[in-house]
Gaussian input, Z-matrix of N, CA and C with variables (Angstrom, degrees):
# hf/3-21g

backbone

0 1
 N
 C     1     B1
 C     2     B2     1     A1
 N     3     B3     2     A2     1     D1
 C     4     B4     3     A3     2     D2
 C     5     B5     4     A4     3     D3
 N     6     B6     5     A5     4     D4
 C     7     B7     6     A6     5     D5
 C     8     B8     7     A7     6     D6
 N     9     B9     8     A8     7     D7
 C    10    B10     9     A9     8     D8
 C    11    B11    10    A10     9     D9
 N    12    B12    11    A11    10    D10
 C    13    B13    12    A12    11    D11
 C    14    B14    13    A13    12    D12
 N    15    B15    14    A14    13    D13
 C    16    B16    15    A15    14    D14
 C    17    B17    16    A16    15    D15
 N    18    B18    17    A17    16    D16
 C    19    B19    18    A18    17    D17
 C    20    B20    19    A19    18    D18
 N    21    B21    20    A20    19    D19
 C    22    B22    21    A21    20    D20
 C    23    B23    22    A22    21    D21
 N    24    B24    23    A23    22    D22
 C    25    B25    24    A24    23    D23
 C    26    B26    25    A25    24    D24
 N    27    B27    26    A26    25    D25
 C    28    B28    27    A27    26    D26
 C    29    B29    28    A28    27    D27
 N    30    B30    29    A29    28    D28
 C    31    B31    30    A30    29    D29
 C    32    B32    31    A31    30    D30
 N    33    B33    32    A32    31    D31
 C    34    B34    33    A33    32    D32
 C    35    B35    34    A34    33    D33
 N    36    B36    35    A35    34    D34
 C    37    B37    36    A36    35    D35
 C    38    B38    37    A37    36    D36
 N    39    B39    38    A38    37    D37
 C    40    B40    39    A39    38    D38
 C    41    B41    40    A40    39    D39
 N    42    B42    41    A41    40    D40
 C    43    B43    42    A42    41    D41
 C    44    B44    43    A43    42    D42
 N    45    B45    44    A44    43    D43
 C    46    B46    45    A45    44    D44
 C    47    B47    46    A46    45    D45
 N    48    B48    47    A47    46    D46
 C    49    B49    48    A48    47    D47
 C    50    B50    49    A49    48    D48
 N    51    B51    50    A50    49    D49
 C    52    B52    51    A51    50    D50
 C    53    B53    52    A52    51    D51
 N    54    B54    53    A53    52    D52
 C    55    B55    54    A54    53    D53
 C    56    B56    55    A55    54    D54
 N    57    B57    56    A56    55    D55
 C    58    B58    57    A57    56    D56
 C    59    B59    58    A58    57    D57
 N    60    B60    59    A59    58    D58
 C    61    B61    60    A60    59    D59
 C    62    B62    61    A61    60    D60
 N    63    B63    62    A62    61    D61
 C    64    B64    63    A63    62    D62
 C    65    B65    64    A64    63    D63
 N    66    B66    65    A65    64    D64
 C    67    B67    66    A66    65    D65
 C    68    B68    67    A67    66    D66
 N    69    B69    68    A68    67    D67
 C    70    B70    69    A69    68    D68
 C    71    B71    70    A70    69    D69
 N    72    B72    71    A71    70    D70
 C    73    B73    72    A72    71    D71
 C    74    B74    73    A73    72    D72
 N    75    B75    74    A74    73    D73
 C    76    B76    75    A75    74    D74
 C    77    B77    76    A76    75    D75
 N    78    B78    77    A77    76    D76
 C    79    B79    78    A78    77    D77
 C    80    B80    79    A79    78    D78
 N    81    B81    80    A80    79    D79
 C    82    B82    81    A81    80    D80
 C    83    B83    82    A82    81    D81
 N    84    B84    83    A83    82    D82
 C    85    B85    84    A84    83    D83
 C    86    B86    85    A85    84    D84
 N    87    B87    86    A86    85    D85
 C    88    B88    87    A87    86    D86
 C    89    B89    88    A88    87    D87
 N    90    B90    89    A89    88    D88
 C    91    B91    90    A90    89    D89
 C    92    B92    91    A91    90    D90
 N    93    B93    92    A92    91    D91
 C    94    B94    93    A93    92    D92
 C    95    B95    94    A94    93    D93
 N    96    B96    95    A95    94    D94
 C    97    B97    96    A96    95    D95
 C    98    B98    97    A97    96    D96
 N    99    B99    98    A98    97    D97
 C   100   B100    99    A99    98    D98
 C   101   B101   100   A100    99    D99
 N   102   B102   101   A101   100   D100
 C   103   B103   102   A102   101   D101
 C   104   B104   103   A103   102   D102
 N   105   B105   104   A104   103   D103
 C   106   B106   105   A105   104   D104
 C   107   B107   106   A106   105   D105
 N   108   B108   107   A107   106   D106
 C   109   B109   108   A108   107   D107
 C   110   B110   109   A109   108   D108
 N   111   B111   110   A110   109   D109
 C   112   B112   111   A111   110   D110
 C   113   B113   112   A112   111   D111
 N   114   B114   113   A113   112   D112
 C   115   B115   114   A114   113   D113
 C   116   B116   115   A115   114   D114
 N   117   B117   116   A116   115   D115
 C   118   B118   117   A117   116   D116
 C   119   B119   118   A118   117   D117
 N   120   B120   119   A119   118   D118
 C   121   B121   120   A120   119   D119
 C   122   B122   121   A121   120   D120
 N   123   B123   122   A122   121   D121
 C   124   B124   123   A123   122   D122
 C   125   B125   124   A124   123   D123
 N   126   B126   125   A125   124   D124
 C   127   B127   126   A126   125   D125
 C   128   B128   127   A127   126   D126
 N   129   B129   128   A128   127   D127
 C   130   B130   129   A129   128   D128
 C   131   B131   130   A130   129   D129
 N   132   B132   131   A131   130   D130
 C   133   B133   132   A132   131   D131
 C   134   B134   133   A133   132   D132
 N   135   B135   134   A134   133   D133
 C   136   B136   135   A135   134   D134
 C   137   B137   136   A136   135   D135
 N   138   B138   137   A137   136   D136
 C   139   B139   138   A138   137   D137
 C   140   B140   139   A139   138   D138
 N   141   B141   140   A140   139   D139
 C   142   B142   141   A141   140   D140
 C   143   B143   142   A142   141   D141
 N   144   B144   143   A143   142   D142
 C   145   B145   144   A144   143   D143
 C   146   B146   145   A145   144   D144
 N   147   B147   146   A146   145   D145
 C   148   B148   147   A147   146   D146
 C   149   B149   148   A148   147   D147
 N   150   B150   149   A149   148   D148
 C   151   B151   150   A150   149   D149
 C   152   B152   151   A151   150   D150
 N   153   B153   152   A152   151   D151
 C   154   B154   153   A153   152   D152
 C   155   B155   154   A154   153   D153
 N   156   B156   155   A155   154   D154
 C   157   B157   156   A156   155   D155
 C   158   B158   157   A157   156   D156
 N   159   B159   158   A158   157   D157
 C   160   B160   159   A159   158   D158
 C   161   B161   160   A160   159   D159
 N   162   B162   161   A161   160   D160
 C   163   B163   162   A162   161   D161
 C   164   B164   163   A163   162   D162
 N   165   B165   164   A164   163   D163
 C   166   B166   165   A165   164   D164
 C   167   B167   166   A166   165   D165
 N   168   B168   167   A167   166   D166
 C   169   B169   168   A168   167   D167
 C   170   B170   169   A169   168   D168
 N   171   B171   170   A170   169   D169
 C   172   B172   171   A171   170   D170
 C   173   B173   172   A172   171   D171
 N   174   B174   173   A173   172   D172
 C   175   B175   174   A174   173   D173
 C   176   B176   175   A175   174   D174
 N   177   B177   176   A176   175   D175
 C   178   B178   177   A177   176   D176
 C   179   B179   178   A178   177   D177
 N   180   B180   179   A179   178   D178
 C   181   B181   180   A180   179   D179
 C   182   B182   181   A181   180   D180
 N   183   B183   182   A182   181   D181
 C   184   B184   183   A183   182   D182
 C   185   B185   184   A184   183   D183
 N   186   B186   185   A185   184   D184
 C   187   B187   186   A186   185   D185
 C   188   B188   187   A187   186   D186
 N   189   B189   188   A188   187   D187
 C   190   B190   189   A189   188   D188
 C   191   B191   190   A190   189   D189
 N   192   B192   191   A191   190   D190
 C   193   B193   192   A192   191   D191
 C   194   B194   193   A193   192   D192
 N   195   B195   194   A194   193   D193
 C   196   B196   195   A195   194   D194
 C   197   B197   196   A196   195   D195
 N   198   B198   197   A197   196   D196
 C   199   B199   198   A198   197   D197
 C   200   B200   199   A199   198   D198
 N   201   B201   200   A200   199   D199
 C   202   B202   201   A201   200   D200
 C   203   B203   202   A202   201   D201
 N   204   B204   203   A203   202   D202
 C   205   B205   204   A204   203   D203
 C   206   B206   205   A205   204   D204
 N   207   B207   206   A206   205   D205
 C   208   B208   207   A207   206   D206
 C   209   B209   208   A208   207   D207
 N   210   B210   209   A209   208   D208
 C   211   B211   210   A210   209   D209
 C   212   B212   211   A211   210   D210
 N   213   B213   212   A212   211   D211
 C   214   B214   213   A213   212   D212
 C   215   B215   214   A214   213   D213
 N   216   B216   215   A215   214   D214
 C   217   B217   216   A216   215   D215
 C   218   B218   217   A217   216   D216
 N   219   B219   218   A218   217   D217
 C   220   B220   219   A219   218   D218
 C   221   B221   220   A220   219   D219
 N   222   B222   221   A221   220   D220
 C   223   B223   222   A222   221   D221
 C   224   B224   223   A223   222   D222
 N   225   B225   224   A224   223   D223
 C   226   B226   225   A225   224   D224
 C   227   B227   226   A226   225   D225
 N   228   B228   227   A227   226   D226
 C   229   B229   228   A228   227   D227
 C   230   B230   229   A229   228   D228
 N   231   B231   230   A230   229   D229
 C   232   B232   231   A231   230   D230
 C   233   B233   232   A232   231   D231
 N   234   B234   233   A233   232   D232
 C   235   B235   234   A234   233   D233
 C   236   B236   235   A235   234   D234
 N   237   B237   236   A236   235   D235
 C   238   B238   237   A237   236   D236
 C   239   B239   238   A238   237   D237
 N   240   B240   239   A239   238   D238
 C   241   B241   240   A240   239   D239
 C   242   B242   241   A241   240   D240
 N   243   B243   242   A242   241   D241
 C   244   B244   243   A243   242   D242
 C   245   B245   244   A244   243   D243
 N   246   B246   245   A245   244   D244
 C   247   B247   246   A246   245   D245
 C   248   B248   247   A247   246   D246
 N   249   B249   248   A248   247   D247
 C   250   B250   249   A249   248   D248
 C   251   B251   250   A250   249   D249
 N   252   B252   251   A251   250   D250
 C   253   B253   252   A252   251   D251
 C   254   B254   253   A253   252   D252
 N   255   B255   254   A254   253   D253
 C   256   B256   255   A255   254   D254
 C   257   B257   256   A256   255   D255
 N   258   B258   257   A257   256   D256
 C   259   B259   258   A258   257   D257
 C   260   B260   259   A259   258   D258
 N   261   B261   260   A260   259   D259
 C   262   B262   261   A261   260   D260
 C   263   B263   262   A262   261   D261
 N   264   B264   263   A263   262   D262
 C   265   B265   264   A264   263   D263
 C   266   B266   265   A265   264   D264
 N   267   B267   266   A266   265   D265
 C   268   B268   267   A267   266   D266
 C   269   B269   268   A268   267   D267
 N   270   B270   269   A269   268   D268
 C   271   B271   270   A270   269   D269
 C   272   B272   271   A271   270   D270
 N   273   B273   272   A272   271   D271
 C   274   B274   273   A273   272   D272
 C   275   B275   274   A274   273   D273
 N   276   B276   275   A275   274   D274
 C   277   B277   276   A276   275   D275
 C   278   B278   277   A277   276   D276
 N   279   B279   278   A278   277   D277
 C   280   B280   279   A279   278   D278
 C   281   B281   280   A280   279   D279
 N   282   B282   281   A281   280   D280
 C   283   B283   282   A282   281   D281
 C   284   B284   283   A283   282   D282
 N   285   B285   284   A284   283   D283
 C   286   B286   285   A285   284   D284
 C   287   B287   286   A286   285   D285

   B1=1.4451
   B2=1.5318
   B3=1.3048
   B4=1.4648
   B5=1.5291
   B6=1.3281
   B7=1.4689
   B8=1.5291
   B9=1.3312
   B10=1.4713
   B11=1.5264
   B12=1.3195
   B13=1.4652
   B14=1.5253
   B15=1.3270
   B16=1.4649
   B17=1.5287
   B18=1.3331
   B19=1.4669
   B20=1.5233
   B21=1.3108
   B22=1.4638
   B23=1.5258
   B24=1.3214
   B25=1.4554
   B26=1.5269
   B27=1.3379
   B28=1.4626
   B29=1.5292
   B30=1.3270
   B31=1.4627
   B32=1.5355
   B33=1.3174
   B34=1.4607
   B35=1.5181
   B36=1.3170
   B37=1.4672
   B38=1.5284
   B39=1.3179
   B40=1.4688
   B41=1.5272
   B42=1.3226
   B43=1.4642
   B44=1.5305
   B45=1.3316
   B46=1.4639
   B47=1.5221
   B48=1.3290
   B49=1.4667
   B50=1.5235
   B51=1.3310
   B52=1.4594
   B53=1.5254
   B54=1.3195
   B55=1.4523
   B56=1.5173
   B57=1.3460
   B58=1.4646
   B59=1.5342
   B60=1.3159
   B61=1.4597
   B62=1.5220
   B63=1.3161
   B64=1.4638
   B65=1.5226
   B66=1.3125
   B67=1.4538
   B68=1.5209
   B69=1.3053
   B70=1.4603
   B71=1.5238
   B72=1.3482
   B73=1.4648
   B74=1.5245
   B75=1.3210
   B76=1.4675
   B77=1.5244
   B78=1.3246
   B79=1.4664
   B80=1.5217
   B81=1.3029
   B82=1.4531
   B83=1.5282
   B84=1.3322
   B85=1.4671
   B86=1.5301
   B87=1.3246
   B88=1.4671
   B89=1.5261
   B90=1.3573
   B91=1.4718
   B92=1.5288
   B93=1.3181
   B94=1.4658
   B95=1.5268
   B96=1.3299
   B97=1.4684
   B98=1.5224
   B99=1.3365
   B100=1.4664
   B101=1.5205
   B102=1.3137
   B103=1.4713
   B104=1.5246
   B105=1.3197
   B106=1.4616
   B107=1.5181
   B108=1.3245
   B109=1.4639
   B110=1.5260
   B111=1.3312
   B112=1.4624
   B113=1.5249
   B114=1.3151
   B115=1.4672
   B116=1.5278
   B117=1.2986
   B118=1.4533
   B119=1.5300
   B120=1.3332
   B121=1.4588
   B122=1.5300
   B123=1.3149
   B124=1.4578
   B125=1.5288
   B126=1.3070
   B127=1.4602
   B128=1.5295
   B129=1.3249
   B130=1.4627
   B131=1.5273
   B132=1.3505
   B133=1.4545
   B134=1.5287
   B135=1.3330
   B136=1.4554
   B137=1.5345
   B138=1.3027
   B139=1.4708
   B140=1.5264
   B141=1.3252
   B142=1.4656
   B143=1.5276
   B144=1.3316
   B145=1.4698
   B146=1.5243
   B147=1.3204
   B148=1.4622
   B149=1.5288
   B150=1.3043
   B151=1.4701
   B152=1.5252
   B153=1.3238
   B154=1.4677
   B155=1.5334
   B156=1.3221
   B157=1.4666
   B158=1.5327
   B159=1.3193
   B160=1.4569
   B161=1.5176
   B162=1.3165
   B163=1.4649
   B164=1.5252
   B165=1.3017
   B166=1.4647
   B167=1.5191
   B168=1.3295
   B169=1.4610
   B170=1.5242
   B171=1.3193
   B172=1.4597
   B173=1.5190
   B174=1.3288
   B175=1.4550
   B176=1.5188
   B177=1.3267
   B178=1.4607
   B179=1.5207
   B180=1.3173
   B181=1.4594
   B182=1.5174
   B183=1.3291
   B184=1.4524
   B185=1.5171
   B186=1.3136
   B187=1.4617
   B188=1.5376
   B189=1.3277
   B190=1.4570
   B191=1.5300
   B192=1.3099
   B193=1.4603
   B194=1.5199
   B195=1.3218
   B196=1.4469
   B197=1.5112
   B198=1.3178
   B199=1.4650
   B200=1.5329
   B201=1.3340
   B202=1.4660
   B203=1.5320
   B204=1.3219
   B205=1.4653
   B206=1.5299
   B207=1.3170
   B208=1.4596
   B209=1.5274
   B210=1.3293
   B211=1.4664
   B212=1.5242
   B213=1.3220
   B214=1.4566
   B215=1.5121
   B216=1.3202
   B217=1.4675
   B218=1.5196
   B219=1.3188
   B220=1.4639
   B221=1.5301
   B222=1.3083
   B223=1.4617
   B224=1.5231
   B225=1.3219
   B226=1.4620
   B227=1.5254
   B228=1.3351
   B229=1.4634
   B230=1.5306
   B231=1.3172
   B232=1.4691
   B233=1.5321
   B234=1.3218
   B235=1.4584
   B236=1.5264
   B237=1.3204
   B238=1.4687
   B239=1.5297
   B240=1.3113
   B241=1.4668
   B242=1.5268
   B243=1.3220
   B244=1.4557
   B245=1.5167
   B246=1.3387
   B247=1.4658
   B248=1.5296
   B249=1.3213
   B250=1.4793
   B251=1.5246
   B252=1.3297
   B253=1.4624
   B254=1.5282
   B255=1.2968
   B256=1.4660
   B257=1.5265
   B258=1.3313
   B259=1.4646
   B260=1.5131
   B261=1.3180
   B262=1.4609
   B263=1.5199
   B264=1.3206
   B265=1.4534
   B266=1.5210
   B267=1.3147
   B268=1.4598
   B269=1.5177
   B270=1.3179
   B271=1.4516
   B272=1.5293
   B273=1.3134
   B274=1.4754
   B275=1.5285
   B276=1.3180
   B277=1.4689
   B278=1.5289
   B279=1.3220
   B280=1.4658
   B281=1.5265
   B282=1.3130
   B283=1.4579
   B284=1.5259
   B285=1.3138
   B286=1.4617
   B287=1.4688
   A1=110.80
   A2=116.62
   A3=120.81
   A4=111.22
   A5=117.39
   A6=120.78
   A7=110.46
   A8=117.52
   A9=120.67
   A10=110.15
   A11=115.85
   A12=120.28
   A13=110.51
   A14=117.11
   A15=120.44
   A16=111.83
   A17=117.61
   A18=120.55
   A19=110.77
   A20=116.59
   A21=120.55
   A22=110.54
   A23=117.42
   A24=121.01
   A25=110.89
   A26=117.13
   A27=121.33
   A28=110.47
   A29=116.89
   A30=120.62
   A31=110.65
   A32=117.73
   A33=121.31
   A34=110.55
   A35=117.03
   A36=121.34
   A37=111.04
   A38=116.97
   A39=120.77
   A40=110.21
   A41=116.86
   A42=120.29
   A43=111.50
   A44=116.86
   A45=120.13
   A46=111.33
   A47=116.66
   A48=120.59
   A49=111.59
   A50=116.73
   A51=121.47
   A52=113.49
   A53=117.01
   A54=120.50
   A55=115.36
   A56=117.67
   A57=120.93
   A58=109.01
   A59=116.60
   A60=120.36
   A61=106.94
   A62=116.25
   A63=120.69
   A64=111.20
   A65=113.35
   A66=121.78
   A67=106.50
   A68=116.67
   A69=121.59
   A70=108.46
   A71=116.86
   A72=118.13
   A73=112.25
   A74=116.64
   A75=119.50
   A76=110.06
   A77=116.79
   A78=120.67
   A79=111.13
   A80=116.92
   A81=119.65
   A82=114.60
   A83=118.20
   A84=119.65
   A85=115.04
   A86=118.23
   A87=120.34
   A88=112.69
   A89=119.29
   A90=118.15
   A91=112.19
   A92=116.82
   A93=120.52
   A94=110.48
   A95=116.34
   A96=120.56
   A97=111.18
   A98=116.47
   A99=120.69
   A100=110.55
   A101=115.86
   A102=120.46
   A103=112.50
   A104=116.83
   A105=120.51
   A106=112.76
   A107=115.23
   A108=122.56
   A109=111.95
   A110=114.96
   A111=120.51
   A112=109.49
   A113=117.72
   A114=119.99
   A115=110.71
   A116=116.01
   A117=120.68
   A118=111.56
   A119=116.56
   A120=119.74
   A121=110.70
   A122=114.11
   A123=121.67
   A124=112.93
   A125=117.69
   A126=120.25
   A127=112.75
   A128=116.54
   A129=120.00
   A130=110.85
   A131=117.38
   A132=123.21
   A133=113.69
   A134=118.55
   A135=123.03
   A136=113.66
   A137=117.59
   A138=120.56
   A139=111.11
   A140=116.33
   A141=121.47
   A142=110.55
   A143=116.49
   A144=120.78
   A145=111.14
   A146=116.99
   A147=119.76
   A148=111.17
   A149=117.24
   A150=120.52
   A151=109.94
   A152=116.82
   A153=120.87
   A154=110.92
   A155=117.67
   A156=120.70
   A157=109.31
   A158=116.08
   A159=120.14
   A160=113.18
   A161=117.22
   A162=122.08
   A163=112.94
   A164=117.02
   A165=122.16
   A166=112.12
   A167=115.00
   A168=120.82
   A169=110.57
   A170=115.33
   A171=122.40
   A172=107.99
   A173=116.51
   A174=121.50
   A175=107.28
   A176=115.79
   A177=121.29
   A178=108.38
   A179=116.11
   A180=121.87
   A181=107.73
   A182=116.34
   A183=122.01
   A184=108.79
   A185=115.56
   A186=120.98
   A187=110.48
   A188=115.92
   A189=120.36
   A190=108.60
   A191=116.19
   A192=120.79
   A193=111.81
   A194=115.82
   A195=121.49
   A196=115.78
   A197=118.65
   A198=119.90
   A199=112.30
   A200=116.61
   A201=120.09
   A202=112.80
   A203=116.82
   A204=120.47
   A205=112.64
   A206=116.68
   A207=120.81
   A208=110.13
   A209=116.43
   A210=120.48
   A211=110.71
   A212=116.37
   A213=120.34
   A214=112.61
   A215=116.66
   A216=120.65
   A217=110.42
   A218=116.91
   A219=119.83
   A220=111.23
   A221=116.92
   A222=121.13
   A223=110.67
   A224=116.67
   A225=121.00
   A226=110.66
   A227=117.26
   A228=121.06
   A229=110.17
   A230=116.71
   A231=120.72
   A232=111.41
   A233=116.29
   A234=120.33
   A235=110.26
   A236=116.77
   A237=121.49
   A238=111.05
   A239=117.31
   A240=121.12
   A241=109.63
   A242=116.01
   A243=121.25
   A244=114.54
   A245=116.63
   A246=119.63
   A247=110.94
   A248=115.26
   A249=123.18
   A250=114.37
   A251=116.57
   A252=120.07
   A253=109.12
   A254=115.21
   A255=120.88
   A256=107.90
   A257=116.86
   A258=121.39
   A259=108.58
   A260=115.82
   A261=121.82
   A262=108.04
   A263=114.99
   A264=121.02
   A265=109.49
   A266=115.18
   A267=121.97
   A268=107.78
   A269=116.21
   A270=121.64
   A271=108.83
   A272=115.86
   A273=122.90
   A274=112.54
   A275=117.71
   A276=119.78
   A277=111.79
   A278=118.01
   A279=120.25
   A280=112.72
   A281=116.87
   A282=120.70
   A283=112.64
   A284=116.18
   A285=120.97
   A286=112.73
   D1=-41.28
   D2=-179.75
   D3=-64.58
   D4=-39.62
   D5=179.31
   D6=-64.31
   D7=-42.45
   D8=177.67
   D9=-62.66
   D10=-40.56
   D11=178.27
   D12=-59.95
   D13=-47.12
   D14=-178.07
   D15=-65.18
   D16=-39.42
   D17=176.92
   D18=-64.62
   D19=-45.45
   D20=179.85
   D21=-63.45
   D22=-38.68
   D23=178.50
   D24=-64.45
   D25=-40.95
   D26=179.14
   D27=-61.31
   D28=-47.90
   D29=-178.89
   D30=-67.51
   D31=-39.26
   D32=176.65
   D33=-59.64
   D34=-43.91
   D35=178.95
   D36=-63.48
   D37=-41.91
   D38=179.03
   D39=-62.61
   D40=-45.36
   D41=179.44
   D42=-64.38
   D43=-43.02
   D44=177.89
   D45=-63.01
   D46=-42.95
   D47=177.81
   D48=-64.12
   D49=-24.82
   D50=178.16
   D51=-88.18
   D52=4.58
   D53=176.12
   D54=94.66
   D55=4.96
   D56=177.43
   D57=-87.95
   D58=133.35
   D59=173.58
   D60=-89.61
   D61=110.13
   D62=-174.48
   D63=-125.94
   D64=152.99
   D65=174.06
   D66=-126.14
   D67=132.35
   D68=177.33
   D69=-123.39
   D70=119.15
   D71=179.79
   D72=-58.04
   D73=-37.60
   D74=-179.84
   D75=-67.39
   D76=-50.32
   D77=-176.09
   D78=-64.08
   D79=-42.58
   D80=-174.30
   D81=-83.35
   D82=-18.88
   D83=-175.00
   D84=-118.39
   D85=-21.55
   D86=-176.11
   D87=-57.50
   D88=-50.08
   D89=-179.28
   D90=-59.19
   D91=-40.26
   D92=179.16
   D93=-65.29
   D94=-43.46
   D95=-178.77
   D96=-62.75
   D97=-39.34
   D98=179.39
   D99=-70.26
   D100=-49.91
   D101=-175.47
   D102=-63.34
   D103=-35.38
   D104=-175.12
   D105=-107.87
   D106=17.35
   D107=175.85
   D108=48.48
   D109=47.80
   D110=178.02
   D111=-83.25
   D112=158.10
   D113=177.79
   D114=-59.67
   D115=147.33
   D116=-179.06
   D117=-112.22
   D118=2.34
   D119=-177.93
   D120=-80.54
   D121=154.71
   D122=-176.38
   D123=-59.98
   D124=-39.93
   D125=-176.10
   D126=-61.46
   D127=-35.20
   D128=179.01
   D129=-62.72
   D130=-38.53
   D131=-173.47
   D132=-94.72
   D133=-4.61
   D134=-171.47
   D135=-54.46
   D136=-53.92
   D137=-177.12
   D138=-62.75
   D139=-41.32
   D140=178.87
   D141=-61.93
   D142=-48.02
   D143=-179.90
   D144=-61.75
   D145=-42.61
   D146=-179.77
   D147=-65.41
   D148=-37.36
   D149=176.76
   D150=-61.07
   D151=-45.91
   D152=-178.29
   D153=-66.90
   D154=-37.63
   D155=177.06
   D156=-63.89
   D157=-40.37
   D158=178.62
   D159=-59.71
   D160=-30.91
   D161=179.70
   D162=-84.20
   D163=-10.91
   D164=-174.04
   D165=-87.98
   D166=153.12
   D167=173.10
   D168=-87.17
   D169=-39.92
   D170=-176.83
   D171=-133.09
   D172=143.55
   D173=173.92
   D174=-109.45
   D175=117.71
   D176=176.06
   D177=-93.25
   D178=134.78
   D179=176.69
   D180=-116.73
   D181=115.75
   D182=177.17
   D183=-82.47
   D184=116.13
   D185=-175.22
   D186=-84.43
   D187=71.72
   D188=175.37
   D189=-99.38
   D190=168.32
   D191=-176.53
   D192=-45.91
   D193=127.01
   D194=175.11
   D195=92.86
   D196=-4.73
   D197=-175.47
   D198=-62.23
   D199=-33.97
   D200=-177.41
   D201=-71.73
   D202=-24.01
   D203=-178.18
   D204=-107.33
   D205=-1.72
   D206=179.69
   D207=-72.08
   D208=120.90
   D209=177.91
   D210=-60.47
   D211=-40.02
   D212=-179.57
   D213=-64.39
   D214=-48.93
   D215=-179.30
   D216=-63.29
   D217=-45.42
   D218=-179.02
   D219=-64.22
   D220=-37.73
   D221=177.44
   D222=-64.38
   D223=-41.35
   D224=179.11
   D225=-65.07
   D226=-41.19
   D227=178.00
   D228=-62.72
   D229=-47.74
   D230=179.50
   D231=-60.23
   D232=-42.42
   D233=178.73
   D234=-63.05
   D235=-45.90
   D236=-179.69
   D237=-61.15
   D238=-43.02
   D239=177.05
   D240=-61.64
   D241=-42.90
   D242=-178.43
   D243=-62.22
   D244=-25.86
   D245=178.36
   D246=-110.01
   D247=20.95
   D248=173.32
   D249=60.02
   D250=40.73
   D251=175.30
   D252=-88.42
   D253=144.47
   D254=174.31
   D255=-70.40
   D256=137.39
   D257=178.54
   D258=-120.67
   D259=131.09
   D260=176.21
   D261=-124.31
   D262=134.24
   D263=-179.64
   D264=-99.43
   D265=136.56
   D266=179.41
   D267=-114.43
   D268=123.00
   D269=179.96
   D270=-79.40
   D271=121.54
   D272=-177.18
   D273=-55.27
   D274=-35.21
   D275=-175.57
   D276=-67.73
   D277=-20.56
   D278=178.46
   D279=-76.72
   D280=-8.09
   D281=-177.22
   D282=-121.78
   D283=25.07
   D284=-178.25
   D285=-66.52

């Protein structure tokens, strides 16, 4: 979980430095979830994530190990498609 957080933070920083206004559920919530012993399961965060996707213009998906089998990521993609959000995939190896 910590490695995914650090990768997501790196890509978020790169996008922000490039002028993109981005929100990352992992980057923005992981430290709080750890520090305050909040649930880490997808169901706890589902409504929050869907609300944030609804406010977004584009949904970026960072293709790091496990993204294709992650219930949370797949649920977010399906939700975004269902509300006609643009989805862009980011290859993890381009941000090493």
